Backbone as CSV, one residue per row, in Angstrom:
resi,resn,N_x,N_y,N_z,CA_x,CA_y,CA_z,C_x,C_y,C_z
1,MET,-57.462,6.095,16.794,-56.578,5.074,17.369,-55.785,4.373,16.272
2,LYS,-56.498,4.041,15.184,-55.845,3.357,14.076,-54.781,4.241,13.450
3,LYS,-55.129,5.548,13.278,-54.161,6.484,12.690,-52.928,6.621,13.584
4,ARG,-53.193,6.660,14.903,-52.075,6.795,15.840,-51.153,5.574,15.758
5,LEU,-51.737,4.373,15.628,-50.963,3.142,15.528,-50.097,3.149,14.268
6,ILE,-50.706,3.578,13.157,-49.954,3.656,11.895,-48.801,4.638,12.026
7,TYR,-49.085,5.763,12.715,-48.057,6.788,12.922,-46.885,6.216,13.725
8,LEU,-47.192,5.493,14.793,-46.148,4.901,15.630,-45.336,3.861,14.862
9,ILE,-46.030,3.082,14.032,-45.341,2.073,13.220,-44.384,2.744,12.244
10,LEU,-44.825,3.854,11.657,-43.977,4.573,10.714,-42.739,5.138,11.405
11,ILE,-42.950,5.701,12.610,-41.816,6.234,13.370,-40.841,5.120,13.711
12,TYR,-41.369,3.988,14.189,-40.514,2.857,14.550,-39.750,2.350,13.324
13,SER,-40.467,2.260,12.204,-39.838,1.765,10.978,-38.708,2.684,10.539
14,PHE,-38.966,3.998,10.625,-37.931,4.958,10.245,-36.703,4.808,11.143
15,PHE,-36.964,4.693,12.478,-35.869,4.543,13.438,-35.112,3.249,13.183
16,TYR,-35.827,2.171,12.940,-35.208,0.854,12.735,-34.366,0.843,11.466
17,ILE,-34.900,1.425,10.393,-34.180,1.459,9.118,-32.880,2.249,9.270
18,ASN,-32.962,3.372,10.003,-31.760,4.185,10.174,-30.714,3.492,11.032
19,ILE,-31.169,2.756,12.061,-30.227,1.986,12.868,-29.593,0.893,12.018
20,LYS,-30.418,0.206,11.230,-29.904,-0.864,10.375,-28.924,-0.323,9.340
21,ALA,-29.117,0.962,8.945,-28.263,1.534,7.909,-26.872,1.880,8.431
22,LEU,-26.728,1.968,9.762,-25.417,2.256,10.319,-24.460,1.108,10.026
23,ASP,-23.244,1.438,9.619,-22.219,0.404,9.478,-21.853,-0.097,10.874
24,THR,-21.966,-1.395,11.071,-21.732,-1.981,12.391,-20.594,-2.984,12.332
25,ILE,-19.555,-2.720,13.108,-18.462,-3.674,13.275,-18.792,-4.560,14.463
26,LYS,-18.945,-5.838,14.218,-19.168,-6.806,15.297,-17.831,-7.475,15.572
27,PHE,-17.244,-7.092,16.698,-15.873,-7.477,16.972,-15.824,-8.515,18.084
28,GLU,-14.715,-8.600,18.774,-14.484,-9.621,19.781,-14.007,-8.979,21.069
29,SER,-14.004,-9.748,22.148,-13.413,-9.259,23.392,-11.915,-9.537,23.361
30,GLY,-11.196,-9.096,24.374,-9.745,-9.274,24.407,-9.329,-10.678,24.766
31,GLN,-8.043,-10.956,24.499,-7.468,-12.254,24.861,-7.481,-12.424,26.374
32,VAL,-7.076,-11.397,27.080,-7.117,-11.372,28.535,-7.532,-9.957,28.940
33,ALA,-7.808,-9.770,30.231,-8.172,-8.440,30.713,-7.039,-7.461,30.420
34,ASN,-7.415,-6.235,29.996,-6.434,-5.177,29.692,-5.456,-5.587,28.594
35,ASP,-5.923,-6.329,27.610,-5.078,-6.783,26.509,-4.679,-5.581,25.652
36,VAL,-3.384,-5.259,25.639,-2.887,-4.106,24.878,-3.137,-4.297,23.388
37,ARG,-3.030,-5.540,22.917,-3.234,-5.814,21.495,-4.651,-5.451,21.076
38,MET,-5.625,-5.708,21.959,-7.004,-5.364,21.636,-7.188,-3.848,21.564
39,ALA,-6.542,-3.122,22.466,-6.649,-1.658,22.452,-6.135,-1.097,21.132
40,GLN,-5.019,-1.650,20.632,-4.465,-1.168,19.368,-5.394,-1.504,18.201
41,LYS,-5.945,-2.708,18.201,-6.876,-3.095,17.140,-8.079,-2.145,17.102
42,LEU,-8.637,-1.870,18.259,-9.820,-1.014,18.318,-9.505,0.420,17.904
43,GLU,-8.318,0.885,18.245,-7.940,2.237,17.839,-7.783,2.325,16.321
44,ILE,-7.201,1.301,15.718,-7.065,1.258,14.259,-8.439,1.240,13.597
45,LEU,-9.305,0.362,14.057,-10.656,0.266,13.485,-11.397,1.592,13.614
46,THR,-11.295,2.207,14.784,-11.993,3.474,15.016,-11.470,4.564,14.089
47,LYS,-10.149,4.653,13.935,-9.567,5.665,13.043,-10.008,5.447,11.599
48,ALA,-9.997,4.184,11.167,-10.386,3.878,9.786,-11.852,4.221,9.533
49,MET,-12.691,4.033,10.534,-14.109,4.375,10.379,-14.317,5.887,10.469
50,GLU,-13.577,6.539,11.363,-13.738,7.987,11.539,-13.383,8.762,10.274
51,VAL,-12.285,8.386,9.621,-11.845,9.156,8.451,-12.739,8.928,7.238
52,THR,-13.638,7.965,7.330,-14.573,7.707,6.225,-16.010,8.107,6.592
53,LYS,-16.162,8.781,7.720,-17.518,9.107,8.195,-18.246,10.082,7.277
54,GLU,-17.500,11.007,6.693,-18.144,11.979,5.802,-18.761,11.280,4.592
55,LYS,-18.089,10.267,4.074,-18.597,9.546,2.905,-19.634,8.491,3.276
56,TYR,-19.378,7.739,4.343,-20.206,6.576,4.660,-21.205,6.795,5.799
57,GLY,-20.981,7.815,6.618,-21.902,8.067,7.722,-21.415,7.504,9.047
58,LYS,-22.318,7.525,10.016,-21.989,7.065,11.367,-21.790,5.555,11.387
59,TYR,-21.269,5.083,12.517,-20.955,3.659,12.629,-21.055,3.221,14.086
60,ILE,-21.056,1.908,14.285,-21.064,1.318,15.621,-19.980,0.245,15.664
61,ILE,-19.236,0.202,16.765,-18.329,-0.918,17.030,-18.818,-1.600,18.290
62,THR,-19.163,-2.863,18.175,-19.743,-3.577,19.302,-19.171,-4.979,19.409
63,SER,-19.282,-5.571,20.565,-18.864,-6.964,20.763,-20.072,-7.785,21.173
64,LEU,-20.416,-8.766,20.370,-21.537,-9.653,20.664,-21.047,-10.973,21.249
65,ILE,-19.731,-11.095,21.409,-19.129,-12.326,21.925,-18.339,-11.961,23.177
66,SER,-18.641,-12.601,24.287,-18.017,-12.233,25.555,-16.616,-12.801,25.708
67,ASP,-16.318,-13.906,25.038,-15.015,-14.550,25.173,-14.224,-14.424,23.887
68,ARG,-12.902,-14.463,24.030,-12.006,-14.458,22.875,-12.186,-15.755,22.099
69,VAL,-12.304,-15.653,20.783,-12.437,-16.852,19.956,-11.132,-17.085,19.209
70,ASN,-10.795,-18.352,18.989,-9.576,-18.626,18.224,-9.862,-18.464,16.735
71,ASN,-8.813,-18.545,15.944,-8.933,-18.254,14.508,-9.881,-19.194,13.785
72,ILE,-9.870,-20.462,14.162,-10.723,-21.444,13.491,-12.191,-21.120,13.736
73,ARG,-12.528,-20.876,15.000,-13.904,-20.528,15.358,-14.315,-19.196,14.729
74,ALA,-13.378,-18.250,14.698,-13.680,-16.941,14.117,-14.064,-17.067,12.646
75,ARG,-13.334,-17.871,11.892,-13.656,-18.033,10.467,-15.047,-18.644,10.287
76,GLN,-15.410,-19.546,11.168,-16.741,-20.142,11.091,-17.822,-19.089,11.339
77,LEU,-17.604,-18.260,12.372,-18.585,-17.224,12.713,-18.676,-16.152,11.634
78,MET,-17.584,-15.913,10.944,-17.551,-14.867,9.924,-18.378,-15.231,8.688
79,LYS,-18.659,-16.501,8.517,-19.426,-16.921,7.337,-20.805,-16.280,7.320
80,SER,-21.478,-16.262,8.456,-22.797,-15.631,8.520,-22.691,-14.153,8.873
81,GLY,-21.674,-13.799,9.647,-21.506,-12.416,10.060,-22.477,-11.950,11.118
82,GLU,-23.255,-12.848,11.690,-24.282,-12.447,12.652,-23.692,-12.040,14.001
83,LEU,-22.753,-12.805,14.503,-22.122,-12.495,15.792,-20.758,-11.835,15.631
84,LEU,-20.118,-12.100,14.514,-18.765,-11.600,14.266,-18.642,-11.296,12.781
85,ASN,-18.356,-10.039,12.455,-18.196,-9.710,11.027,-16.846,-9.061,10.716
86,THR,-16.040,-8.851,11.758,-14.731,-8.237,11.580,-13.755,-8.917,12.530
87,PHE,-12.593,-9.300,12.014,-11.632,-10.019,12.843,-10.231,-9.626,12.403
88,VAL,-9.317,-9.577,13.355,-7.916,-9.273,13.061,-7.104,-10.536,13.284
89,ALA,-6.347,-10.940,12.260,-5.596,-12.194,12.351,-4.396,-12.171,11.421
90,VAL,-3.487,-13.097,11.674,-2.395,-13.350,10.732,-3.000,-13.930,9.459
91,THR,-2.613,-13.397,8.317,-3.206,-13.860,7.076,-2.704,-15.248,6.681
92,ASN,-3.567,-15.964,5.977,-3.182,-17.221,5.331,-4.169,-17.464,4.190
93,LEU,-3.990,-18.554,3.478,-4.815,-18.813,2.295,-6.288,-18.982,2.657
94,GLU,-6.572,-19.624,3.808,-7.959,-19.846,4.218,-8.657,-18.531,4.541
95,TRP,-7.987,-17.680,5.295,-8.590,-16.400,5.627,-8.890,-15.581,4.370
96,GLU,-7.959,-15.564,3.431,-8.150,-14.738,2.236,-9.171,-15.340,1.282
97,ARG,-9.388,-16.643,1.366,-10.393,-17.287,0.530,-11.804,-17.148,1.124
98,GLU,-11.920,-17.226,2.443,-13.227,-17.308,3.084,-13.777,-15.962,3.554
99,THR,-12.939,-14.929,3.584,-13.379,-13.602,4.014,-12.836,-12.561,3.038
100,ILE,-13.098,-11.301,3.362,-12.558,-10.203,2.549,-11.356,-9.613,3.296
101,PRO,-10.136,-9.782,2.773,-8.950,-9.257,3.471,-8.710,-7.782,3.142
102,ILE,-8.320,-7.022,4.147,-7.862,-5.647,3.941,-6.338,-5.716,4.007
103,ARG,-5.666,-5.744,2.873,-4.243,-6.092,2.814,-3.324,-4.907,3.130
104,ILE,-3.537,-4.342,4.298,-2.637,-3.336,4.849,-2.318,-3.796,6.267
105,PRO,-1.084,-4.231,6.535,-0.786,-4.797,7.853,-0.959,-3.762,8.959
106,ILE,-1.835,-4.071,9.926,-2.207,-3.057,10.932,-1.059,-2.771,11.896
107,ARG,-0.095,-3.690,11.981,1.068,-3.442,12.849,2.345,-3.305,12.018
108,LYS,2.188,-2.952,10.762,3.308,-2.699,9.859,4.282,-3.878,9.788
109,GLY,3.745,-5.086,9.987,4.587,-6.274,9.890,5.476,-6.505,11.096
110,LEU,5.188,-5.845,12.216,6.012,-6.032,13.413,6.000,-7.490,13.878
111,LEU,4.859,-8.172,13.661,4.762,-9.571,14.092,5.650,-10.494,13.254
112,ASN,6.238,-9.973,12.172,7.227,-10.753,11.417,8.438,-11.098,12.281
113,TYR,8.615,-10.353,13.361,9.806,-10.502,14.195,9.405,-11.035,15.568
114,ARG,9.930,-12.209,15.908,9.562,-12.883,17.158,10.777,-13.012,18.076
115,ILE,10.493,-12.839,19.354,11.480,-13.071,20.412,10.939,-14.212,21.263
116,LEU,11.819,-14.924,21.912,11.409,-16.093,22.677,11.306,-15.818,24.172
117,LEU,10.204,-16.249,24.753,10.156,-16.471,26.190,10.727,-17.862,26.409
118,ILE,11.656,-17.995,27.345,12.302,-19.299,27.538,12.342,-19.659,29.026
119,HIS,12.548,-20.933,29.280,12.780,-21.372,30.650,14.191,-20.946,31.052
120,LYS,14.332,-20.470,32.277,15.618,-19.908,32.714,16.765,-20.925,32.675
121,ASP,16.447,-22.218,32.737,17.504,-23.238,32.683,18.051,-23.437,31.274
122,ASP,17.401,-22.793,30.272,17.792,-23.025,28.876,18.459,-21.813,28.230
123,ILE,18.950,-20.901,29.041,19.590,-19.702,28.485,20.775,-20.070,27.600
124,GLU,21.621,-20.941,28.066,22.802,-21.342,27.285,22.412,-22.151,26.057
125,LEU,21.349,-22.934,26.178,20.862,-23.728,25.044,20.544,-22.819,23.854
126,PHE,19.853,-21.723,24.112,19.472,-20.818,23.031,20.648,-19.955,22.565
127,LYS,21.568,-19.655,23.450,22.752,-18.897,23.034,23.560,-19.650,21.985
128,ASN,23.484,-20.970,22.022,24.261,-21.804,21.098,23.549,-22.074,19.770
129,VAL,22.351,-21.544,19.608,21.626,-21.723,18.343,22.252,-20.839,17.268
130,GLU,22.627,-21.455,16.164,23.231,-20.720,15.051,22.394,-20.787,13.779
131,THR,21.598,-21.845,13.633,20.869,-22.071,12.384,19.430,-22.467,12.672
132,LEU,18.647,-22.479,11.627,17.259,-22.935,11.735,17.206,-24.383,12.200
133,ASP,18.094,-25.218,11.693,18.121,-26.626,12.102,18.426,-26.778,13.592
134,ASP,19.296,-25.925,14.116,19.574,-25.947,15.554,18.301,-25.676,16.349
135,LEU,17.539,-24.696,15.902,16.324,-24.303,16.615,15.261,-25.403,16.558
136,LYS,15.198,-26.106,15.437,14.200,-27.164,15.270,14.381,-28.313,16.258
137,LYS,15.571,-28.452,16.797,15.842,-29.553,17.732,15.308,-29.273,19.141
138,ILE,14.956,-28.030,19.399,14.530,-27.615,20.736,13.000,-27.661,20.826
139,LYS,12.479,-28.089,21.972,11.028,-28.127,22.158,10.470,-26.700,22.236
140,ILE,9.554,-26.418,21.322,8.947,-25.095,21.227,7.441,-25.217,21.516
141,GLY,6.934,-24.336,22.351,5.511,-24.343,22.673,4.726,-23.453,21.735
142,THR,3.485,-23.853,21.465,2.584,-23.041,20.653,1.154,-23.493,20.918
143,ARG,0.207,-22.784,20.353,-1.205,-23.049,20.655,-1.948,-23.558,19.437
144,LEU,-2.825,-24.517,19.662,-3.709,-24.989,18.595,-4.567,-23.831,18.099
145,GLY,-4.688,-23.716,16.784,-5.508,-22.651,16.217,-4.730,-21.426,15.793
146,TRP,-3.506,-21.268,16.286,-2.684,-20.138,15.845,-2.117,-20.409,14.461
147,SER,-2.110,-19.379,13.622,-1.544,-19.530,12.277,-0.068,-19.907,12.343
148,THR,0.641,-19.356,13.318,2.063,-19.648,13.461,2.310,-21.129,13.727
149,THR,1.367,-21.773,14.400,1.522,-23.195,14.715,1.663,-24.022,13.447
150,GLU,0.832,-23.729,12.455,0.891,-24.481,11.200,2.182,-24.201,10.442
151,ILE,2.674,-22.968,10.543,3.945,-22.624,9.891,5.081,-23.425,10.517
152,LEU,5.124,-23.465,11.849,6.175,-24.206,12.543,6.057,-25.705,12.281
153,ARG,4.832,-26.194,12.247,4.619,-27.624,11.968,5.132,-27.976,10.574
154,LYS,4.821,-27.118,9.608,5.243,-27.366,8.234,6.762,-27.332,8.099
155,ASN,7.414,-26.570,8.986,8.879,-26.494,8.985,9.525,-27.547,9.879
156,ASN,8.715,-28.502,10.338,9.215,-29.656,11.120,9.859,-29.274,12.450
157,PHE,9.234,-28.312,13.136,9.688,-27.982,14.479,9.258,-29.061,15.468
158,ASN,9.965,-29.124,16.574,9.638,-30.033,17.676,8.637,-29.309,18.584
159,LEU,7.354,-29.494,18.319,6.316,-28.685,18.958,5.665,-29.384,20.147
160,VAL,5.323,-28.566,21.136,4.462,-28.990,22.242,3.232,-28.094,22.180
161,LEU,2.071,-28.692,21.979,0.856,-27.926,21.730,0.045,-27.711,23.001
162,GLY,-0.500,-26.509,23.129,-1.428,-26.195,24.202,-2.753,-25.749,23.613
163,THR,-3.815,-25.864,24.386,-5.142,-25.468,23.900,-5.618,-24.162,24.518
164,ASP,-4.887,-23.675,25.520,-5.316,-22.486,26.247,-4.169,-21.480,26.322
165,TYR,-4.474,-20.224,26.074,-3.458,-19.162,26.051,-2.712,-19.064,27.380
166,ASP,-3.438,-18.909,28.463,-2.796,-18.758,29.770,-2.002,-19.994,30.167
167,ALA,-2.534,-21.168,29.798,-1.874,-22.422,30.186,-0.491,-22.559,29.550
168,LEU,-0.282,-21.956,28.382,1.026,-22.046,27.725,2.146,-21.529,28.622
169,PHE,1.883,-20.449,29.339,2.909,-19.868,30.199,3.180,-20.771,31.406
170,SER,2.133,-21.370,31.933,2.325,-22.322,33.037,3.116,-23.538,32.571
171,MET,2.846,-23.970,31.336,3.581,-25.111,30.782,5.062,-24.789,30.625
172,LEU,5.352,-23.568,30.164,6.749,-23.158,30.022,7.405,-23.048,31.398
173,ASN,6.696,-22.472,32.345,7.238,-22.335,33.694,7.564,-23.694,34.325
174,SER,6.780,-24.704,33.944,7.008,-26.070,34.441,8.002,-26.852,33.590
175,HIS,8.549,-26.179,32.579,9.562,-26.763,31.688,9.013,-27.903,30.821
176,ARG,7.735,-27.794,30.430,7.177,-28.766,29.477,7.802,-28.582,28.101
177,PHE,8.242,-27.389,27.825,9.006,-27.072,26.615,9.988,-25.977,26.975
178,SER,10.845,-25.598,26.020,11.949,-24.681,26.343,11.711,-23.245,25.912
179,GLY,10.941,-23.045,24.822,10.768,-21.693,24.316,9.385,-21.458,23.749
180,LEU,8.932,-20.195,23.838,7.629,-19.802,23.316,7.819,-18.517,22.505
181,PRO,7.708,-18.588,21.162,7.902,-17.380,20.341,6.761,-16.386,20.535
182,ARG,7.133,-15.126,20.766,6.131,-14.064,20.925,6.554,-12.865,20.089
183,GLY,5.566,-12.137,19.612,5.858,-10.945,18.844,6.483,-9.861,19.710
184,VAL,7.254,-8.983,19.079,7.827,-7.840,19.796,6.713,-7.041,20.465
185,ASN,5.555,-6.988,19.815,4.415,-6.242,20.335,3.699,-6.953,21.486
186,GLU,4.066,-8.194,21.761,3.377,-8.977,22.783,4.228,-9.252,24.018
187,ILE,5.509,-9.449,23.817,6.331,-10.147,24.804,6.517,-9.366,26.116
188,TYR,6.635,-8.048,26.060,6.944,-7.309,27.281,5.725,-7.165,28.195
189,SER,4.559,-6.910,27.619,3.354,-6.846,28.455,3.041,-8.218,29.042
190,GLU,3.277,-9.270,28.249,3.060,-10.624,28.763,4.056,-10.949,29.879
191,TYR,5.307,-10.552,29.693,6.318,-10.841,30.706,6.004,-10.124,32.025
192,ASP,5.495,-8.910,31.936,5.102,-8.191,33.152,4.030,-8.961,33.925
193,LEU,3.085,-9.551,33.196,2.048,-10.351,33.851,2.623,-11.626,34.463
194,LEU,3.611,-12.213,33.785,4.248,-13.421,34.318,4.942,-13.126,35.645
195,VAL,5.631,-11.997,35.691,6.309,-11.594,36.931,5.270,-11.362,38.032
196,LYS,4.198,-10.679,37.649,3.127,-10.397,38.618,2.514,-11.690,39.148
197,ASN,2.396,-12.684,38.274,1.796,-13.966,38.663,2.820,-14.968,39.206
198,ARG,4.046,-14.484,39.387,5.122,-15.270,40.003,5.485,-16.529,39.212
199,LEU,5.432,-16.416,37.904,5.940,-17.503,37.058,7.423,-17.203,36.821
200,ASN,8.203,-17.439,37.850,9.564,-16.913,37.925,10.606,-17.723,37.163
201,ASN,10.183,-18.830,36.549,11.142,-19.629,35.775,11.269,-19.162,34.331
202,ILE,10.502,-18.136,33.973,10.466,-17.674,32.584,11.253,-16.380,32.440
203,VAL,12.104,-16.324,31.406,12.874,-15.110,31.108,12.764,-14.805,29.609
204,ILE,13.148,-13.608,29.228,13.163,-13.213,27.814,14.531,-13.532,27.235
205,GLU,14.561,-14.314,26.172,15.817,-14.686,25.510,16.409,-13.448,24.825
206,LYS,17.748,-13.255,24.906,18.361,-11.986,24.511,19.183,-12.023,23.221
207,THR,19.332,-13.174,22.582,20.269,-13.245,21.457,19.626,-13.503,20.096
208,LEU,18.444,-14.104,20.058,17.844,-14.537,18.794,16.688,-13.645,18.369
209,LEU,16.501,-13.545,17.053,15.345,-12.882,16.464,14.807,-13.799,15.367
210,LEU,13.615,-14.309,15.576,12.997,-15.175,14.572,12.233,-14.304,13.586
211,LYS,12.470,-14.517,12.307,11.724,-13.767,11.292,10.803,-14.717,10.534
212,ILE,9.504,-14.489,10.707,8.478,-15.240,9.983,7.547,-14.198,9.375
213,VAL,7.453,-14.126,8.071,6.606,-13.108,7.443,5.141,-13.483,7.670
214,THR,4.524,-12.753,8.609,3.149,-13.060,9.024,2.358,-11.765,9.171
215,PRO,1.906,-11.181,8.061,1.140,-9.937,8.143,-0.161,-10.128,8.917
216,VAL,-0.499,-9.122,9.703,-1.758,-9.106,10.441,-2.700,-8.132,9.749
217,TYR,-3.825,-8.638,9.273,-4.807,-7.829,8.549,-6.129,-7.764,9.308
218,ILE,-6.947,-6.812,8.888,-8.369,-6.822,9.216,-9.065,-7.681,8.168
219,PHE,-9.912,-8.595,8.626,-10.731,-9.407,7.727,-12.202,-9.098,7.986
220,VAL,-12.979,-9.070,6.905,-14.399,-8.724,6.999,-15.222,-9.852,6.391
221,SER,-16.352,-10.131,7.015,-17.259,-11.158,6.496,-17.684,-10.831,5.065
222,LYS,-17.819,-11.847,4.248,-18.296,-11.651,2.871,-19.741,-11.156,2.825
223,GLN,-20.420,-11.221,3.956,-21.778,-10.681,4.041,-21.778,-9.152,4.156
224,GLU,-20.586,-8.546,4.315,-20.491,-7.105,4.571,-19.546,-6.410,3.585
225,PRO,-19.852,-6.464,2.272,-18.949,-5.847,1.290,-18.818,-4.331,1.453
226,ARG,-19.894,-3.665,1.863,-19.821,-2.206,2.073,-18.855,-1.896,3.212
227,LEU,-18.967,-2.622,4.308,-18.074,-2.405,5.448,-16.627,-2.673,5.046
228,ALA,-16.406,-3.716,4.252,-15.049,-4.027,3.782,-14.492,-2.881,2.943
229,ASN,-15.306,-2.345,2.036,-14.853,-1.220,1.210,-14.519,-0.004,2.072
230,ARG,-15.362,0.235,3.081,-15.133,1.380,3.962,-13.828,1.216,4.734
231,LEU,-13.598,0.049,5.294,-12.379,-0.184,6.056,-11.134,-0.120,5.164
232,LYS,-11.261,-0.628,3.944,-10.133,-0.559,3.019,-9.773,0.889,2.710
233,GLU,-10.797,1.712,2.424,-10.547,3.119,2.148,-9.956,3.815,3.367
234,GLY,-10.513,3.502,4.545,-10.026,4.118,5.772,-8.592,3.747,6.078
235,MET,-8.235,2.480,5.878,-6.870,2.040,6.131,-5.884,2.711,5.174
236,LYS,-6.279,2.881,3.926,-5.407,3.567,2.964,-5.179,5.017,3.376
237,ILE,-6.240,5.657,3.863,-6.124,7.059,4.270,-5.176,7.197,5.458
238,ILE,-5.370,6.365,6.496,-4.537,6.528,7.691,-3.112,6.033,7.465
239,SER,-2.924,5.190,6.457,-1.571,4.791,6.095,-0.836,5.946,5.418
240,LYS,-1.549,6.707,4.593,-0.931,7.817,3.858,-0.777,9.077,4.705
241,ASN,-1.745,9.324,5.619,-1.676,10.581,6.378,-0.855,10.487,7.660
242,GLY,-0.251,9.325,7.912,0.642,9.183,9.052,-0.007,8.712,10.338
243,LYS,-1.338,8.575,10.361,-2.022,8.146,11.582,-1.661,6.712,11.963
244,LEU,-1.480,5.860,10.949,-1.106,4.478,11.232,0.272,4.426,11.890
245,ASP,1.197,5.247,11.407,2.528,5.328,12.014,2.456,5.867,13.445
246,GLU,1.573,6.853,13.658,1.420,7.416,15.002,0.957,6.356,15.993
247,ILE,-0.025,5.575,15.584,-0.545,4.530,16.463,0.520,3.460,16.682
248,PHE,1.235,3.110,15.623,2.313,2.124,15.724,3.344,2.574,16.768
249,ASN,3.797,3.822,16.661,4.801,4.331,17.593,4.266,4.422,19.013
250,LYS,3.012,4.803,19.138,2.383,4.925,20.460,2.417,3.604,21.217
251,TYR,2.114,2.525,20.524,1.994,1.227,21.190,3.300,0.435,21.237
252,TYR,4.181,0.642,20.247,5.271,-0.319,20.086,6.687,0.246,20.122
253,LEU,6.848,1.561,20.047,8.198,2.112,19.945,9.054,1.754,21.161
254,ASP,8.483,1.834,22.344,9.238,1.496,23.552,9.687,0.042,23.541
255,ASP,8.783,-0.862,23.116,9.123,-2.283,23.070,10.191,-2.567,22.017
256,ILE,10.125,-1.860,20.903,11.141,-2.025,19.852,12.512,-1.624,20.382
257,LYS,12.552,-0.505,21.118,13.828,-0.050,21.684,14.380,-1.063,22.686
258,LYS,13.502,-1.631,23.507,13.927,-2.635,24.498,14.495,-3.882,23.834
259,SER,13.986,-4.203,22.648,14.264,-5.493,22.027,15.657,-5.615,21.426
260,ASN,16.295,-4.468,21.154,17.653,-4.507,20.595,17.701,-5.380,19.334
261,LEU,16.739,-5.176,18.451,16.537,-6.079,17.307,17.742,-6.135,16.371
262,SER,18.343,-4.998,16.106,19.411,-4.968,15.101,20.672,-5.714,15.550
263,ASN,20.784,-5.997,16.847,21.961,-6.712,17.351,21.684,-8.184,17.660
264,ARG,20.524,-8.665,17.256,20.203,-10.068,17.482,20.557,-10.917,16.261
265,LYS,20.730,-12.173,16.495,21.022,-13.146,15.437,19.697,-13.557,14.786
266,ILE,19.574,-13.344,13.478,18.311,-13.629,12.792,18.242,-15.088,12.353
267,ILE,17.129,-15.720,12.690,16.810,-17.055,12.184,15.545,-16.909,11.336
268,GLU,15.668,-17.082,10.031,14.509,-16.935,9.138,13.761,-18.255,9.024
269,ILE,12.439,-18.174,9.202,11.569,-19.341,9.121,10.596,-19.119,7.964
270,PRO,10.667,-19.921,6.902,9.782,-19.713,5.744,8.305,-19.883,6.116
271,ASN,7.471,-19.077,5.491,6.022,-19.196,5.663,5.412,-19.753,4.379
272,PRO,5.134,-21.063,4.336,4.599,-21.662,3.112,3.146,-21.289,2.845
273,PHE,2.502,-20.630,3.816,1.086,-20.281,3.686,0.879,-18.801,3.356
274,LEU,1.955,-18.102,3.040,1.838,-16.685,2.731,1.131,-16.502,1.384
275,PRO,-0.015,-15.825,1.356,-0.759,-15.672,0.098,0.037,-14.877,-0.942
276,PRO,-0.166,-15.174,-2.208,0.607,-14.520,-3.270,0.329,-13.035,-3.415
277,ASP,-0.832,-12.559,-2.906,-1.167,-11.138,-3.047,-0.646,-10.275,-1.896
278,THR,0.201,-10.819,-1.058,0.787,-10.043,0.034,1.579,-8.859,-0.541
279,PRO,1.287,-7.624,-0.117,1.922,-6.441,-0.742,3.325,-6.165,-0.217
280,LEU,4.221,-7.117,-0.387,5.582,-6.978,0.130,6.351,-5.857,-0.560
281,ASP,5.912,-5.463,-1.749,6.630,-4.448,-2.516,6.251,-3.019,-2.114
282,ILE,5.243,-2.861,-1.251,4.850,-1.516,-0.820,5.605,-1.204,0.469
283,LYS,6.719,-0.557,0.337,7.689,-0.395,1.423,7.093,0.284,2.647
284,GLU,6.220,1.291,2.428,5.704,2.064,3.560,4.768,1.252,4.466
285,TYR,4.326,0.099,3.999,3.464,-0.742,4.824,4.238,-1.491,5.916
286,TRP,5.573,-1.591,5.778,6.327,-2.547,6.587,7.359,-1.888,7.491
287,PHE,7.401,-2.333,8.714,8.454,-1.962,9.659,9.720,-2.755,9.335
288,ASN,10.857,-2.044,9.321,12.146,-2.685,9.093,13.075,-2.345,10.258
289,PRO,13.400,-3.324,11.102,14.216,-3.037,12.292,15.659,-2.679,11.966
290,PHE,16.071,-2.845,10.713,17.466,-2.606,10.349,17.645,-1.292,9.595
291,GLU,16.583,-0.471,9.573,16.680,0.860,9.000,16.581,1.878,10.125
292,ASN,17.386,2.910,10.047,17.344,3.966,11.069,16.142,4.877,10.851
């Protein structure tokens, strides 16, 4: 009996050690049901892990958090890495100081380019915007905890803050503010939901393109240096072998074509929180809407 118990303990220990040895990405749930942005993030993570499987072994991607967490809460959870050890966010000095950044933008910098959802009564208001100062005079909606919020605040925008993602659209529909900047990768799927939910006072603004350099990276808890190294190697591989471009085109090419970016009036908004190690000089990392 004693020998059998020792045998079972050894088997369990072997199984447990091997499970523990698997690289485990502890991720998050989506912003909303069927969130396209989450699907793209997961596909990138999976590709980066797959191409490194021969060197690093098998892996698990799991979600231990049922609800979407904002950036502030995510950074707190990343310190221990127990519930969340991998997060995708717009980079800033805090993220790069408190976690391990993988400095390859997962959307090739597409989020650098923003289009506005606006209240339908303000179409002419936005058509008359010519400069950054003109735009600052208009009430702009944004969410507490978003990196973009701090950028706009630092640039002295006239902000109306919301605490809930879904509520922002209701606030715009009720004309609490005039415009809500959204990424090219976000705006069309969100607009489809607005139409479905009969928020009929909201339209997509057709003349302006806001440029804010806001790279989106994968960040890894400092408790997981091996996982960070693996993801960094994987991201470099899929960036060089064209897989990152394939995923980019799969998710965003149609939206880019709809956006008519090259014919819009550009309003550049400085990002005072852009870390100095941002790889702006590596051309292949970045989408450029003005190149054929």
